[in-house]
C-alpha angles and dihedrals in degrees: 000000000000091000092056091049091050091049091051091050092051092047090048091052092048089049091054092048090047091051090053091047091049091049093050092045091052091049092051092045092051092048091053089045096055097034094093089059089064097046099276126135118265111235116188091183092057091049092051092048094049091044088055089054088055090049092052090050091051091048090052090049089051091052093046091053090051092050094046090056092043091240113155118228120243122220091250089058094048096047097066091044090051093048091048091050090050089050090052092049090055090046098049106036136052121252108281094040098046092057092048093048092046090054089049090051092053093046092047093050092048092050091046093049093048091048089051091052090049091052090052091052091049091051091055 
């Protein structure tokens, strides 16, 4: 019982932090979107990067909602999230780091998926 309460508290905290991150990402994205109206330079690259921040925040919110309801993720749900995270790594970081971080994303998602499968087997 205590473990479930602790898990809910952690998920609630992560949800609050994600909401803040999403709010700040939307503010920055909107600022870069309307900046050309006031004489600023239009930067498509900046818009894509800040839009990817919004996408990551929405993906985290999706995962948190799944975990709050104790719904296990299927492989076809993890695959697009993994591909999106790899895309973001190549977008955000220079060449040697993006490959390293992409490999870490794939390894982390495989480990997480396998741990989830093991917990399902233990529950049965």
